[in-house]
C-alpha positions as CSV (number, residue, x, y, z in Angstrom):
1,M,15.6,4.8,8.6
2,S,12.0,5.9,8.7
3,P,9.8,4.6,5.8
4,L,8.4,8.1,5.6
5,I,9.9,11.3,4.1
6,T,8.6,14.9,4.5
7,P,8.2,17.3,1.5
8,A,11.1,19.4,2.8
9,E,13.3,16.3,3.1
10,L,12.4,15.2,-0.4
11,A,13.0,18.7,-1.9
12,A,16.5,18.6,-0.5
13,L,17.3,15.1,-1.6
14,D,19.4,14.6,-4.8
15,G,19.7,11.4,-6.8
16,V,16.2,9.9,-6.1
17,T,13.6,8.1,-8.2
18,V,10.1,9.6,-7.5
19,L,7.1,7.5,-8.5
20,D,3.6,9.0,-8.7
21,V,1.1,6.2,-8.0
22,R,-2.2,8.1,-7.9
23,S,-5.3,6.1,-8.8
24,R,-9.0,6.4,-8.5
25,I,-11.5,3.5,-8.3
26,G,-14.3,4.5,-10.7
27,G,-12.7,7.9,-11.4
28,P,-10.4,9.3,-14.0
29,P,-7.3,7.2,-14.7
30,G,-4.3,8.1,-12.5
31,I,-2.3,9.0,-15.6
32,E,-4.7,11.9,-16.3
33,L,-4.1,13.2,-12.8
34,Y,-0.4,12.9,-13.3
35,R,-0.5,14.9,-16.6
36,K,-2.4,17.7,-14.9
37,G,0.5,18.2,-12.5
38,H,3.0,16.2,-10.5
39,L,6.3,16.5,-8.6
40,P,9.3,17.6,-10.6
41,G,11.1,14.6,-12.0
42,A,8.3,12.1,-11.0
43,V,7.3,9.3,-13.3
44,Y,3.9,7.7,-13.3
45,C,3.5,4.2,-11.9
46,D,0.2,2.4,-12.6
47,V,-1.0,0.4,-9.6
48,D,-2.9,-2.0,-11.9
49,A,-0.2,-2.6,-14.6
50,D,3.0,-2.1,-12.6
51,L,2.3,-3.2,-9.1
52,A,0.0,-6.1,-9.7
53,A,-0.6,-9.0,-12.0
54,A,-3.9,-9.4,-14.0
55,P,-7.0,-9.9,-11.8
56,G,-8.4,-13.4,-11.4
57,P,-8.9,-16.0,-8.7
58,D,-5.8,-14.7,-6.8
59,G,-7.6,-11.4,-6.4
60,R,-8.1,-8.0,-8.0
61,H,-4.5,-6.9,-7.4
62,P,-2.4,-10.1,-7.1
63,L,1.3,-9.9,-6.6
64,P,3.1,-9.6,-9.9
65,G,5.8,-12.1,-10.8
66,A,9.4,-11.1,-10.2
67,S,10.2,-10.7,-13.9
68,L,7.1,-8.6,-14.6
69,F,7.8,-6.3,-11.6
70,E,11.5,-6.0,-12.4
71,S,10.7,-5.0,-16.0
72,A,8.2,-2.4,-14.9
73,M,10.5,-0.9,-12.4
74,R,13.4,-0.8,-14.8
75,R,11.2,1.0,-17.3
76,L,10.3,3.6,-14.6
77,G,14.0,4.2,-13.9
78,V,14.3,2.3,-10.5
79,R,17.8,1.4,-9.6
80,D,19.1,-0.9,-6.9
81,A,21.4,1.7,-5.3
82,R,19.2,4.7,-5.8
83,P,16.5,5.8,-3.2
84,V,12.9,5.6,-4.3
85,V,10.1,7.9,-3.0
86,V,6.5,7.1,-3.8
87,Y,3.4,9.3,-3.3
88,D,-0.3,9.7,-4.1
89,D,-3.0,12.1,-3.1
90,A,-5.1,9.7,-1.0
91,S,-3.4,9.7,2.4
92,S,-0.7,7.2,1.1
93,T,-3.2,4.4,0.7
94,I,-2.0,3.7,-2.9
95,A,1.6,4.7,-2.3
96,A,1.9,2.2,0.5
97,R,1.3,-0.7,-2.0
98,A,4.2,0.6,-4.0
99,W,6.4,0.9,-0.9
100,W,5.4,-2.7,0.2
101,T,5.9,-4.2,-3.3
102,L,9.3,-2.6,-3.8
103,R,10.3,-3.8,-0.3
104,Y,9.0,-7.3,-0.9
105,F,11.1,-7.5,-4.1
106,G,14.2,-6.4,-2.3
107,H,14.7,-2.7,-2.7
108,Q,16.4,-1.4,0.4
109,D,15.6,2.3,0.3
110,V,12.0,3.1,-0.3
111,R,10.1,5.9,1.4
112,V,6.5,7.2,1.2
113,L,6.0,11.0,1.0
114,D,4.0,11.6,4.1
115,G,0.8,13.5,3.2
116,G,1.5,13.0,-0.5
117,L,0.9,15.6,-3.2
118,P,-1.4,17.8,-0.9
119,A,1.4,18.1,1.6
120,W,3.9,19.0,-1.1
121,V,1.6,21.7,-2.4
122,A,0.8,23.0,1.1
123,A,4.6,23.4,1.7
124,G,4.7,25.8,-1.3
125,L,6.7,23.4,-3.4
126,P,6.3,23.4,-7.2
127,T,4.5,20.9,-9.5
128,V,5.1,20.5,-13.2
129,T,3.1,19.0,-16.2
130,E,6.2,17.9,-18.2
131,A,6.8,14.2,-18.1
132,P,10.5,13.3,-17.8
133,E,12.1,10.7,-19.9
134,A,13.0,8.0,-17.5
135,E,16.5,6.6,-17.9
136,P,16.2,2.8,-17.8
137,G,17.0,1.4,-14.3
138,D,18.9,-1.7,-13.2
139,F,16.6,-2.9,-10.4
140,T,16.8,-6.7,-9.7
141,A,13.7,-8.2,-8.2
142,K,14.4,-10.6,-5.3
143,P,11.2,-11.9,-3.7
144,G,10.8,-12.4,0.0
145,G,11.8,-9.1,1.5
146,M,8.5,-8.6,3.4
147,P,6.3,-11.3,5.2
148,M,3.2,-12.3,3.2
149,L,0.2,-14.5,4.2
150,T,-1.4,-17.2,2.1
151,T,-5.1,-17.7,2.3
152,E,-4.7,-20.6,4.8
153,E,-2.3,-18.5,6.9
154,A,-4.7,-15.6,7.0
155,A,-7.5,-17.8,8.2
156,A,-5.3,-19.2,10.9
157,L,-4.1,-15.8,12.0
158,A,-7.6,-14.6,12.4
159,T,-8.0,-17.1,15.3
160,E,-4.4,-17.5,16.5
161,G,-3.3,-13.9,16.3
162,V,-4.8,-10.6,15.0
163,L,-5.9,-10.2,11.4
164,L,-6.9,-6.6,10.7
165,D,-9.5,-5.8,8.0
166,A,-8.4,-2.4,6.5
167,R,-11.6,-1.7,4.7
168,A,-14.4,0.7,5.7
169,A,-16.4,-0.6,8.7
170,E,-19.6,-0.9,6.7
171,R,-17.8,-3.2,4.2
172,Y,-16.4,-5.3,7.0
173,R,-19.9,-5.7,8.5
174,G,-21.3,-6.7,5.1
175,E,-23.8,-3.8,5.0
176,T,-22.5,-2.8,1.6
177,E,-19.9,-4.0,-0.9
178,P,-19.4,-1.5,-3.8
179,I,-16.6,-3.5,-5.5
180,D,-16.5,-7.2,-4.8
181,P,-19.5,-9.6,-5.6
182,V,-19.8,-10.9,-2.0
183,A,-20.0,-8.8,1.2
184,G,-18.7,-9.6,4.7
185,H,-15.3,-10.4,6.3
186,I,-13.0,-13.3,7.1
187,P,-14.3,-14.9,10.3
188,G,-12.3,-13.7,13.3
189,A,-10.8,-10.7,11.6
190,V,-10.9,-7.3,13.4
191,S,-12.3,-4.2,11.7
192,A,-9.5,-1.5,11.5
193,P,-10.2,1.0,8.7
194,T,-7.0,2.6,7.5
195,V,-8.5,6.1,7.7
196,A,-7.7,6.0,11.4
197,N,-4.0,5.7,10.7
198,V,-3.8,9.3,9.5
199,G,-4.8,12.7,10.7
200,P,-7.0,15.3,8.9
201,D,-4.0,16.4,6.8
202,G,-3.5,12.8,5.5
203,R,-0.2,12.4,7.4
204,F,0.4,9.4,9.5
205,L,-0.2,9.7,13.2
206,A,2.9,9.7,15.5
207,P,4.3,6.3,16.3
208,G,3.1,6.5,19.9
209,E,-0.5,7.2,18.7
210,L,-0.3,4.4,16.3
211,R,0.9,2.0,19.0
212,E,-2.0,3.0,21.1
213,R,-4.5,2.5,18.2
214,F,-3.2,-1.0,17.4
215,A,-3.0,-2.0,21.1
216,G,-6.8,-1.2,21.2
217,L,-7.2,-3.7,18.3
218,G,-5.2,-6.4,20.1
219,V,-1.9,-5.8,18.3
220,R,1.1,-5.5,20.6
221,E,4.6,-7.0,21.0
222,G,4.6,-10.7,20.9
223,V,1.3,-11.0,19.1
224,R,1.3,-12.1,15.5
225,A,-0.5,-9.7,13.2
226,G,-1.5,-9.3,9.6
227,A,-3.7,-7.2,7.4
228,Y,-6.0,-7.5,4.4
229,C,-8.5,-5.3,2.5
230,G,-10.3,-5.7,-0.7
231,S,-7.4,-6.4,-3.0
232,G,-4.2,-5.9,-1.0
233,V,-3.7,-2.2,-1.6
234,T,-5.0,-0.3,1.4
235,A,-3.9,-3.3,3.6
236,A,-0.3,-2.3,2.7
237,H,-1.1,1.0,4.4
238,Q,-2.0,-0.9,7.5
239,V,1.3,-2.8,7.4
240,L,3.2,0.5,6.9
241,A,1.4,2.0,9.9
242,M,2.3,-1.0,12.1
243,E,5.9,-0.7,11.0
244,L,5.8,3.0,12.1
245,A,4.5,1.8,15.4
246,G,7.3,-0.7,15.7
247,L,5.0,-3.7,15.2
248,P,5.9,-6.4,12.7
249,S,3.0,-7.7,10.5
250,S,2.3,-9.6,7.3
251,L,0.2,-8.7,4.3
252,Y,-2.5,-11.0,2.8
253,V,-2.0,-9.7,-0.8
254,G,-5.0,-11.6,-2.3
255,S,-7.3,-10.2,0.4
256,W,-11.1,-10.3,0.3
257,S,-11.2,-10.6,-3.5
258,N,-9.1,-13.8,-3.3
259,W,-10.9,-15.1,-0.2
260,I,-14.3,-15.1,-1.9
261,A,-13.0,-16.7,-5.1
262,D,-13.6,-20.0,-3.4
263,P,-17.3,-20.3,-2.4
264,S,-16.4,-22.9,0.2
265,R,-14.6,-20.4,2.4
266,P,-16.6,-19.1,5.4
267,I,-17.9,-15.6,5.5
268,A,-18.9,-13.5,8.5
269,T,-21.0,-10.4,8.7
270,G,-22.0,-8.0,11.5
């Protein structure tokens, strides 16, 4: 089953939990965007409160504990035997974190709305402002459903395999760092901005095009690969893109914000 779903496919699907995971760094809270209009039946999922633990040495968006995540998903109506569809309005860069986290904690049927809210609207499908009352879910969090990298494993992968840096190229090079206190990248990592995973319409490129893109970055069958970003959100988009290309990979959830928490870790620029 593809991890993506089209607007038409979602509109025809009955018995599904839809999560709106829109978020803006430095912009209006995602809940405000949700209240202005969302997919019918969608409930709001907060990337900071529902998909991550509190920020700290483990990063800006560390993986939540199983009990915390289970409680959040049950509150949002997520059920073990019910499909979940997640969406945003940012080329799925936020939705991919919801997809990955649900998969990591054992949900078997999670899909990302390809193109997100803009694709839904472009298809002539309706939005609403009413927030539904979510019926409590029964989701049981079982960690380990997706491969994950520790800091040490990420460092090793950068030299023994391919570690992709999903941030903008200028952040990778250390020319600017608008969010974290230190600029640069993990030594040996390869710059691979997630923006190149999608077309102008915010939809993912075809699997063949993605395979070609990743081959150019050194990722191919038989080569161990992983991804990181600033805080493990957009890097999940990279993992999703590689899955679409048929290439297994691992996520370094702590990412750059975790890496720089220890000043003894090396930093590369350029």
